[in-house]
PATORMAR-334236 format. One record per atom (N, C-alpha, C, CB): residue number from 0; residue in one letter; z, y negated, x. Coordinates in pm, 1 decimal. Each point is the difference from the previous one (the first is absolute). Glycine has a CB too. Example, Ala and Ser with C-alpha at 12.3 -4.5 7.8 and 13.67 -1.06 7.14 Angstrom:
2
NODE;0;A;780.0;569.0;1319.0
NODE;0;A;0.0;-119.0;-89.0
NODE;0;A;0.0;-120.0;90.0
NODE;0;A;124.6;117.3;-189.2
NODE;1;S;-196.6;-222.3;154.2
NODE;1;S;6.0;-119.0;82.0
NODE;1;S;73.0;-109.0;-77.0
NODE;1;S;-214.5;62.8;118.4
***
This chain:
123
NODE;0;X;-4751.9;13564.0;-5051.7
NODE;0;X;36.5;-118.6;-75.8
NODE;0;X;-6.2;-125.0;88.4
NODE;0;X;146.6;141.3;-148.4
NODE;1;X;-88.9;-134.0;267.6
NODE;1;X;-0.7;-116.8;87.7
NODE;1;X;-141.8;-31.7;48.2
NODE;1;X;234.8;54.8;72.0
NODE;2;X;-320.9;47.9;-63.5
NODE;2;X;-139.8;-21.7;37.8
NODE;2;X;-69.0;-87.3;-104.8
NODE;2;X;-5.7;222.7;120.7
NODE;3;X;31.6;-195.3;-247.2
NODE;3;X;-60.8;-77.7;-107.8
NODE;3;X;49.4;-143.7;5.4
NODE;3;X;-17.9;206.4;-142.9
NODE;4;X;146.6;-225.0;163.1
NODE;4;X;56.8;-134.7;7.3
NODE;4;X;-64.2;-77.6;114.8
NODE;4;X;218.0;83.9;-96.6
NODE;5;X;-231.7;-20.6;211.0
NODE;5;X;-61.4;-65.3;115.5
NODE;5;X;-145.9;-36.7;-27.9
NODE;5;X;154.5;127.6;151.0
NODE;6;X;-228.7;-34.8;-210.4
NODE;6;X;-140.2;-27.5;-31.9
NODE;6;X;-13.5;-117.2;-97.6
NODE;6;X;-52.7;242.2;38.5
NODE;7;X;139.2;-245.6;-138.9
NODE;7;X;-4.9;-109.0;-98.0
NODE;7;X;36.4;-132.7;66.2
NODE;7;X;58.9;161.4;-184.6
NODE;8;X;42.9;-161.1;268.8
NODE;8;X;39.2;-123.8;68.4
NODE;8;X;-113.0;-52.9;88.4
NODE;8;X;239.1;76.3;-3.9
NODE;9;X;-303.5;12.8;76.9
NODE;9;X;-112.3;-42.4;84.4
NODE;9;X;-114.6;-51.4;-87.0
NODE;9;X;66.0;168.5;176.7
NODE;10;X;-95.8;-98.0;-284.4
NODE;10;X;-107.5;-42.9;-90.5
NODE;10;X;29.2;-138.3;-57.1
NODE;10;X;-47.3;239.9;-57.6
NODE;11;X;167.0;-259.0;8.4
NODE;11;X;35.2;-127.9;-62.2
NODE;11;X;2.4;-112.5;102.3
NODE;11;X;133.3;122.5;-171.7
NODE;12;X;-91.7;-94.2;293.4
NODE;12;X;-2.0;-99.4;106.6
NODE;12;X;-142.1;-52.3;21.6
NODE;12;X;197.9;112.1;108.9
NODE;13;X;-294.4;-20.5;-96.6
NODE;13;X;-139.1;-40.7;22.1
NODE;13;X;-59.4;-68.7;-122.7
NODE;13;X;-25.3;189.9;160.0
NODE;14;X;60.9;-141.7;-277.8
NODE;14;X;-51.7;-61.5;-122.3
NODE;14;X;50.3;-143.1;-13.6
NODE;14;X;-9.8;225.4;-109.6
NODE;15;X;135.1;-248.3;144.3
NODE;15;X;55.0;-135.4;-6.4
NODE;15;X;-67.3;-91.4;102.4
NODE;15;X;219.2;94.2;-79.1
NODE;16;X;-247.9;-42.2;197.8
NODE;16;X;-74.6;-80.0;98.0
NODE;16;X;-133.7;-42.5;-61.1
NODE;16;X;110.9;123.0;193.6
NODE;17;X;-178.3;-29.8;-258.1
NODE;17;X;-126.3;-31.8;-66.0
NODE;17;X;16.4;-105.5;-107.2
NODE;17;X;-76.3;229.8;47.1
NODE;18;X;180.0;-216.7;-128.3
NODE;18;X;22.9;-97.1;-108.0
NODE;18;X;29.2;-139.0;55.4
NODE;18;X;87.0;184.8;-144.7
NODE;19;X;-7.3;-191.9;251.3
NODE;19;X;29.8;-130.0;61.3
NODE;19;X;-128.0;-63.1;54.6
NODE;19;X;233.1;78.4;58.6
NODE;20;X;-316.1;1.6;6.1
NODE;20;X;-128.0;-52.0;51.1
NODE;20;X;-88.7;-48.4;-114.0
NODE;20;X;15.1;156.5;195.4
NODE;21;X;-21.6;-81.4;-304.4
NODE;21;X;-81.0;-41.3;-114.8
NODE;21;X;52.8;-130.0;-59.8
NODE;21;X;-54.6;240.3;-47.1
NODE;22;X;185.7;-253.3;38.4
NODE;22;X;60.6;-121.7;-54.8
NODE;22;X;-31.0;-119.6;89.1
NODE;22;X;183.5;136.8;-104.2
NODE;23;X;-174.1;-117.3;236.1
NODE;23;X;-34.1;-109.3;92.3
NODE;23;X;-146.6;-40.3;-16.2
NODE;23;X;174.6;82.2;162.7
NODE;24;X;-262.8;14.5;-180.5
NODE;24;X;-141.9;-28.9;-21.2
NODE;24;X;-20.5;-76.7;-129.7
NODE;24;X;-61.5;206.5;127.8
NODE;25;X;127.4;-162.6;-232.2
NODE;25;X;-12.7;-67.0;-129.6
NODE;25;X;52.7;-142.5;6.8
NODE;25;X;22.0;220.7;-115.2
NODE;26;X;91.3;-239.5;183.5
NODE;26;X;55.0;-135.2;13.9
NODE;26;X;-93.9;-89.3;79.4
NODE;26;X;231.3;93.8;-11.8
NODE;27;X;-293.9;-38.0;115.7
NODE;27;X;-93.0;-77.1;81.8
NODE;27;X;-120.5;-43.5;-83.7
NODE;27;X;74.5;126.1;206.0
NODE;28;X;-124.0;-37.7;-289.8
NODE;28;X;-113.3;-35.3;-86.5
NODE;28;X;39.7;-106.4;-101.5
NODE;28;X;-92.8;230.8;28.7
NODE;29;X;213.5;-217.5;-85.5
NODE;29;X;45.9;-99.5;-96.9
NODE;29;X;22.3;-135.6;67.2
NODE;29;X;107.2;182.9;-135.3
NODE;30;X;-64.9;-182.5;261.8
NODE;30;X;19.9;-125.7;72.6
NODE;30;X;-131.5;-72.2;23.2
NODE;30;X;200.3;98.2;110.1
NODE;31;X;-309.9;-25.9;-110.6
NODE;31;X;-131.9;-61.2;17.2
NODE;31;X;-54.1;-54.7;-131.3
NODE;31;X;-43.9;155.9;189.4
NODE;32;X;125.5;-154.4;-292.9
NODE;32;X;-41.8;-56.9;-127.1
NODE;32;X;-75.6;95.0;-89.8
NODE;32;X;-7.4;-212.9;114.5
NODE;33;X;10.1;339.3;-83.2
NODE;33;X;-68.5;97.6;-84.1
NODE;33;X;99.4;52.2;-103.5
NODE;33;X;-158.9;65.0;189.0
NODE;34;X;135.5;-98.1;-312.4
NODE;34;X;88.3;44.6;-106.9
NODE;34;X;-29.2;143.5;-39.4
NODE;34;X;16.0;-234.2;-81.3
NODE;35;X;60.2;285.9;-12.8
NODE;35;X;-16.4;139.5;-42.1
NODE;35;X;-139.3;33.9;-51.1
NODE;35;X;238.5;-2.3;-55.2
NODE;36;X;-308.5;-94.6;-3.6
NODE;36;X;-132.7;29.1;-56.0
NODE;36;X;-102.3;34.3;107.4
NODE;36;X;52.9;-152.6;-188.1
NODE;37;X;-46.7;87.0;301.4
NODE;37;X;-99.4;22.5;104.8
NODE;37;X;56.2;79.2;116.7
NODE;37;X;-110.0;-211.2;-67.1
NODE;38;X;234.4;253.4;57.8
NODE;38;X;66.5;66.4;111.7
NODE;38;X;-71.4;127.4;42.7
NODE;38;X;214.2;-95.5;-79.4
NODE;39;X;-249.8;179.8;-15.0
NODE;39;X;-62.8;127.7;35.0
NODE;39;X;-134.5;-22.3;68.3
NODE;39;X;116.3;109.3;-193.5
NODE;40;X;-197.3;-198.3;140.1
NODE;40;X;-130.7;-27.2;61.5
NODE;40;X;16.3;-60.2;139.3
NODE;40;X;-99.0;-34.6;-228.1
NODE;41;X;194.4;-55.3;243.0
NODE;41;X;24.4;-60.0;131.0
NODE;41;X;52.9;104.1;98.4
NODE;41;X;46.1;-220.9;-110.4
NODE;42;X;39.5;308.9;61.4
NODE;42;X;53.9;106.5;84.6
NODE;42;X;-111.9;87.6;53.9
NODE;42;X;212.7;-2.3;-132.1
NODE;43;X;-302.3;42.1;45.4
NODE;43;X;-111.8;84.0;43.4
NODE;43;X;-87.3;-71.2;103.2
NODE;43;X;2.5;112.2;-223.5
NODE;44;X;-17.4;-242.6;209.2
NODE;44;X;-80.7;-75.5;94.3
NODE;44;X;68.7;-25.7;133.2
NODE;44;X;-107.2;-103.7;-194.0
NODE;45;X;240.6;104.5;194.9
NODE;45;X;71.2;-33.9;123.6
NODE;45;X;76.0;119.0;58.6
NODE;45;X;20.5;-233.1;-84.5
NODE;46;X;-46.2;351.6;34.0
NODE;46;X;77.1;117.1;42.5
NODE;46;X;-14.7;26.7;149.7
NODE;46;X;-29.0;96.3;-228.7
NODE;47;X;-86.5;-125.5;284.3
NODE;47;X;-20.0;24.8;143.2
NODE;47;X;73.0;-102.9;85.6
NODE;47;X;-222.0;101.8;-51.9
NODE;48;X;256.0;-216.9;-6.7
NODE;48;X;70.5;-104.5;74.1
NODE;48;X;149.1;-0.6;-27.3
NODE;48;X;-206.5;-134.0;-6.5
NODE;49;X;255.7;233.2;-65.4
NODE;49;X;141.3;6.2;-35.5
NODE;49;X;60.2;128.7;54.5
NODE;49;X;-41.1;-137.5;-207.9
NODE;50;X;91.6;134.2;332.3
NODE;50;X;48.5;123.1;62.3
NODE;50;X;119.0;63.4;-71.8
NODE;50;X;-81.2;-91.3;213.5
NODE;51;X;162.1;10.4;-282.9
NODE;51;X;114.8;60.0;-68.2
NODE;51;X;-42.9;93.4;-112.7
NODE;51;X;133.6;-202.4;57.5
NODE;52;X;-251.2;181.3;-111.9
NODE;52;X;-50.2;93.0;-101.6
NODE;52;X;-27.6;135.2;63.6
NODE;52;X;-100.5;-190.4;-131.1
NODE;53;X;35.6;189.1;247.8
NODE;53;X;-31.3;125.7;69.1
NODE;53;X;126.1;70.0;48.6
NODE;53;X;-219.6;-96.2;69.5
NODE;54;X;313.9;19.7;-17.0
NODE;54;X;127.0;58.7;44.6
NODE;54;X;73.5;58.9;-119.6
NODE;54;X;15.1;-165.1;191.1
NODE;55;X;-15.3;91.7;-301.9
NODE;55;X;65.5;48.9;-121.6
NODE;55;X;-63.7;128.0;-51.9
NODE;55;X;59.4;-234.3;-56.1
NODE;56;X;-192.2;238.6;56.4
NODE;56;X;-70.0;120.0;-47.8
NODE;56;X;28.9;119.1;89.9
NODE;56;X;-180.4;-144.1;-96.9
NODE;57;X;182.1;121.7;227.4
NODE;57;X;30.2;109.2;94.1
NODE;57;X;143.5;49.2;-18.9
NODE;57;X;-165.0;-95.8;165.1
NODE;58;X;258.0;2.4;-181.4
NODE;58;X;140.3;38.3;-21.0
NODE;58;X;16.1;78.0;-130.1
NODE;58;X;74.4;-203.0;128.4
NODE;59;X;-141.5;158.2;-233.7
NODE;59;X;6.9;71.1;-127.9
NODE;59;X;-57.7;140.6;13.2
NODE;59;X;-17.5;-218.6;-122.5
NODE;60;X;-90.8;231.6;198.3
NODE;60;X;-61.2;131.4;21.2
NODE;60;X;97.1;93.5;72.2
NODE;60;X;-227.9;-107.2;8.6
NODE;61;X;291.7;58.7;96.7
NODE;61;X;98.7;81.9;72.6
NODE;61;X;114.9;37.4;-93.0
NODE;61;X;-60.8;-113.3;217.8
NODE;62;X;106.6;16.8;-296.2
NODE;62;X;107.4;27.4;-94.8
NODE;62;X;-38.0;107.3;-100.7
NODE;62;X;76.3;-233.6;28.1
NODE;63;X;-199.5;228.5;-76.0
NODE;63;X;-44.6;100.2;-97.2
NODE;63;X;-9.1;138.6;62.5
NODE;63;X;-126.3;-178.0;-120.8
NODE;64;X;90.1;185.9;248.5
NODE;64;X;-1.7;131.1;67.1
NODE;64;X;140.1;61.0;1.9
NODE;64;X;-194.4;-74.5;142.9
NODE;65;X;293.7;-6.6;-109.4
NODE;65;X;137.9;50.1;-0.1
NODE;65;X;47.6;30.0;-142.1
NODE;65;X;46.4;-131.9;208.6
NODE;66;X;-92.7;51.0;-304.8
NODE;66;X;36.0;24.4;-140.4
NODE;66;X;-54.8;135.3;-45.9
NODE;66;X;0.8;-249.1;-45.2
NODE;67;X;-125.8;279.4;79.2
NODE;67;X;-58.0;129.6;-35.0
NODE;67;X;76.8;113.9;66.9
NODE;67;X;-225.1;-108.8;-26.5
NODE;68;X;266.0;87.5;150.8
NODE;68;X;78.5;101.9;69.8
NODE;68;X;133.2;22.5;-71.2
NODE;68;X;-109.1;-63.7;218.2
NODE;69;X;171.5;-42.9;-263.8
NODE;69;X;126.2;13.3;-73.6
NODE;69;X;-21.8;73.3;-132.5
NODE;69;X;84.3;-212.1;106.7
NODE;70;X;-192.4;177.5;-176.8
NODE;70;X;-29.1;66.6;-127.0
NODE;70;X;-25.3;149.5;19.3
NODE;70;X;-95.8;-214.5;-86.3
NODE;71;X;33.0;249.5;195.9
NODE;71;X;-28.3;141.8;23.2
NODE;71;X;124.9;76.9;44.3
NODE;71;X;-234.6;-62.1;60.9
NODE;72;X;340.3;-11.0;-26.2
NODE;72;X;122.0;64.7;48.3
NODE;72;X;108.4;13.6;-105.9
NODE;72;X;-53.9;-89.9;221.8
NODE;73;X;36.0;26.2;-336.5
NODE;73;X;106.5;4.6;-99.4
NODE;73;X;-49.7;-22.1;-140.9
NODE;73;X;153.6;-79.5;173.0
NODE;74;X;-59.8;79.5;-264.6
NODE;74;X;-30.9;-20.5;-141.2
NODE;74;X;-35.3;-146.2;-25.5
NODE;74;X;154.1;189.2;-62.9
NODE;75;X;-252.5;-210.5;-23.3
NODE;75;X;-45.9;-134.3;-31.4
NODE;75;X;115.1;-87.6;-50.1
NODE;75;X;-226.6;93.1;-54.2
NODE;76;X;307.9;-41.0;-34.6
NODE;76;X;108.0;-80.8;-57.6
NODE;76;X;98.2;-46.6;107.0
NODE;76;X;-23.9;126.3;-214.4
NODE;77;X;50.1;-42.7;312.8
NODE;77;X;92.3;-34.6;108.0
NODE;77;X;-65.1;-99.1;97.2
NODE;77;X;109.9;226.2;-21.9
NODE;78;X;-231.9;-198.7;62.6
NODE;78;X;-70.6;-86.5;96.0
NODE;78;X;-22.2;-137.2;-60.6
NODE;78;X;-113.1;199.5;102.6
NODE;79;X;72.9;-201.9;-228.0
NODE;79;X;-26.8;-128.0;-65.4
NODE;79;X;126.8;-82.5;-13.0
NODE;79;X;-188.9;104.7;-124.8
NODE;80;X;299.5;-38.1;95.5
NODE;80;X;128.4;-69.5;-6.8
NODE;80;X;35.6;-60.8;134.8
NODE;80;X;75.0;156.5;-180.4
NODE;81;X;-94.6;-78.4;287.1
NODE;81;X;27.2;-52.4;133.2
NODE;81;X;-89.7;-119.4;31.9
NODE;81;X;70.7;228.8;72.9
NODE;82;X;-189.9;-229.1;-129.2
NODE;82;X;-90.9;-111.9;20.7
NODE;82;X;53.0;-130.9;-54.7
NODE;82;X;-184.8;160.7;-7.8
NODE;83;X;286.3;-154.1;-77.7
NODE;83;X;62.1;-121.5;-52.9
NODE;83;X;67.1;-81.7;110.0
NODE;83;X;35.0;117.4;-217.5
NODE;84;X;-16.1;-56.5;331.8
NODE;84;X;54.6;-72.8;114.7
NODE;84;X;-90.7;-116.8;36.2
NODE;84;X;108.0;210.7;85.0
NODE;85;X;-233.5;-203.1;-129.4
NODE;85;X;-96.4;-106.3;26.6
NODE;85;X;49.6;-134.0;-53.7
NODE;85;X;-185.1;168.5;-8.1
NODE;86;X;254.4;-169.1;-105.0
NODE;86;X;49.8;-124.3;-56.7
NODE;86;X;100.8;-65.5;92.6
NODE;86;X;-38.4;90.4;-228.9
NODE;87;X;120.5;-9.6;290.6
NODE;87;X;102.3;-50.7;91.2
NODE;87;X;-65.7;-54.7;126.9
NODE;87;X;167.8;165.9;-91.6
NODE;88;X;-258.8;-86.8;148.2
NODE;88;X;-68.1;-42.4;122.1
NODE;88;X;-83.4;-125.5;-26.2
NODE;88;X;-6.1;238.9;80.5
NODE;89;X;-57.7;-245.5;-196.9
NODE;89;X;-82.7;-116.7;-34.3
NODE;89;X;84.4;-126.0;-11.5
NODE;89;X;-159.8;150.3;-119.9
NODE;90;X;277.8;-139.0;61.9
NODE;90;X;88.8;-115.5;-13.8
NODE;90;X;37.1;-54.7;137.5
NODE;90;X;90.3;92.8;-216.4
NODE;91;X;-53.9;-3.9;307.4
NODE;91;X;39.2;-41.1;134.8
NODE;91;X;-120.6;-56.5;75.9
NODE;91;X;181.9;175.8;1.5
NODE;92;X;-296.3;-107.2;-9.6
NODE;92;X;-119.9;-45.5;70.1
NODE;92;X;-46.3;-135.7;-52.8
NODE;92;X;-66.3;239.0;38.5
NODE;93;X;70.3;-258.5;-169.7
NODE;93;X;-42.1;-127.4;-58.6
NODE;93;X;90.5;-113.5;47.6
NODE;93;X;-89.1;121.6;-201.6
NODE;94;X;215.8;-91.9;216.4
NODE;94;X;94.3;-102.1;46.6
NODE;94;X;-28.8;-38.8;145.6
NODE;94;X;174.0;89.6;-159.5
NODE;95;X;-191.9;9.2;245.2
NODE;95;X;-15.0;-28.0;142.5
NODE;95;X;-141.6;-40.3;41.5
NODE;95;X;183.0;160.1;36.5
NODE;96;X;-285.0;-104.1;-99.3
NODE;96;X;-137.0;-26.2;44.0
NODE;96;X;-75.3;-100.0;-86.1
NODE;96;X;-0.6;227.1;89.4
NODE;97;X;46.6;-247.0;-212.7
NODE;97;X;-68.5;-92.5;-89.8
NODE;97;X;89.5;-116.5;-42.9
NODE;97;X;-138.9;190.9;-79.7
NODE;98;X;260.1;-194.1;133.4
NODE;98;X;97.6;-106.2;-30.3
NODE;98;X;32.2;-11.1;-149.1
NODE;98;X;-84.4;-122.4;198.8
NODE;99;X;82.9;235.0;-268.4
NODE;99;X;36.5;-1.3;-141.5
NODE;99;X;152.1;4.6;-12.4
NODE;99;X;-217.5;115.0;-63.5
NODE;100;X;267.0;-178.7;-37.9
NODE;100;X;144.7;-6.9;-22.5
NODE;100;X;49.1;126.3;-71.1
NODE;100;X;-13.0;-252.1;-11.6
NODE;101;X;130.8;296.0;49.3
NODE;101;X;66.2;111.2;-68.3
NODE;101;X;107.1;-62.6;-88.0
NODE;101;X;-45.6;168.3;190.2
NODE;102;X;19.8;-168.6;-321.4
NODE;102;X;99.3;-56.5;-90.1
NODE;102;X;90.0;110.9;-54.8
NODE;102;X;-158.6;-187.3;-60.7
NODE;103;X;254.1;146.8;-18.8
NODE;103;X;101.7;93.0;-50.6
NODE;103;X;-61.2;112.3;-83.7
NODE;103;X;164.3;-188.0;0.5
NODE;104;X;-258.6;155.5;-87.5
NODE;104;X;-57.9;102.8;-86.9
NODE;104;X;-84.0;100.4;79.7
NODE;104;X;-2.1;-165.6;-188.6
NODE;105;X;-70.5;118.0;289.8
NODE;105;X;-75.7;92.6;85.1
NODE;105;X;94.2;93.1;74.7
NODE;105;X;-182.3;-170.6;25.2
NODE;106;X;290.8;115.5;24.9
NODE;106;X;96.7;80.4;74.7
NODE;106;X;66.7;103.8;-89.3
NODE;106;X;39.1;-193.6;152.7
NODE;107;X;1.0;155.1;-271.4
NODE;107;X;63.2;93.7;-93.2
NODE;107;X;-97.8;109.3;-40.3
NODE;107;X;149.2;-183.3;-84.5
NODE;108;X;-272.3;145.1;53.4
NODE;108;X;-101.5;99.1;-36.3
NODE;108;X;-25.0;99.1;111.8
NODE;108;X;-104.8;-167.9;-148.7
NODE;109;X;96.9;118.5;269.8
NODE;109;X;-22.7;87.0;115.0
NODE;109;X;118.8;92.7;23.1
NODE;109;X;-145.5;-176.2;102.3
NODE;110;X;266.4;125.0;-120.8
NODE;110;X;119.1;84.7;13.9
NODE;110;X;2.6;109.5;-107.0
NODE;110;X;125.4;-195.0;97.9
NODE;111;X;-169.6;162.8;-218.7
NODE;111;X;-5.9;101.6;-105.8
NODE;111;X;-103.5;107.8;32.8
NODE;111;X;70.2;-173.3;-168.1
NODE;112;X;-183.5;133.1;222.1
NODE;112;X;-101.4;97.9;42.2
NODE;112;X;58.0;89.7;108.3
NODE;112;X;-186.6;-160.8;-56.8
NODE;113;X;254.2;99.6;153.1
NODE;113;X;62.0;76.6;109.2
NODE;113;X;101.3;99.3;-55.0
NODE;113;X;-33.2;-193.8;156.1
NODE;114;X;116.2;149.8;-249.3
NODE;114;X;99.0;89.0;-60.8
NODE;114;X;-68.9;115.6;-71.8
NODE;114;X;158.6;-193.4;-26.4
NODE;115;X;-266.0;164.8;-44.9
NODE;115;X;-74.9;105.1;-69.2
NODE;115;X;-58.0;101.9;95.9
NODE;115;X;-53.0;-162.7;-178.1
NODE;116;X;-0.2;115.7;289.6
NODE;116;X;-55.0;91.2;101.1
NODE;116;X;109.7;89.6;55.7
NODE;116;X;-177.0;-168.8;58.6
NODE;117;X;290.1;108.2;-24.0
NODE;117;X;111.9;76.1;57.5
NODE;117;X;52.1;102.7;-99.7
NODE;117;X;62.0;-197.4;142.3
NODE;118;X;-45.5;159.3;-266.7
NODE;118;X;49.5;92.8;-101.7
NODE;118;X;-95.6;117.0;-21.5
NODE;118;X;117.7;-190.4;-110.0
NODE;119;X;-245.4;162.7;107.9
NODE;119;X;-98.4;105.4;-23.5
NODE;119;X;-10.2;93.2;118.9
NODE;119;X;-125.9;-153.3;-149.2
NODE;120;X;128.3;99.1;269.1
NODE;120;X;-7.8;84.1;118.8
NODE;120;X;124.4;87.8;10.7
NODE;120;X;-140.5;-174.3;116.0
NODE;121;X;253.4;119.5;-153.9
NODE;121;X;125.4;74.9;9.7
NODE;121;X;10.2;112.2;-102.8
NODE;121;X;106.8;-206.2;86.4
NODE;122;X;-185.7;199.4;-194.4
NODE;122;X;13.3;99.4;-106.4
NODE;122;X;-75.4;127.4;28.1
NODE;122;X;28.6;-184.3;-157.2
***
């Protein structure tokens, strides 16, 4: 059981690193005046000049390897539930690395997710 929890935590850690890198890349493209309509085409043209995209893709790949290891070690319903920890980690990472604000509703929602995870794991 603790092996699965560890695998999921490692997977989600790497996946969040990837998501933060992707968000930084997207923000950088939007800062250059590329709106949503041309974003994908511009991304494809500048992918070699945007290292955070490559770092994000590598981090996501590592995260998926650990995710597959977790899935092979336990029941899908249990592993997937543990994956909900991603919401908590994402909230904290967005605050510290992307300067996003944590408002009352985000905090309450995250606490409810945490309570749900704890209740399910305890059962």
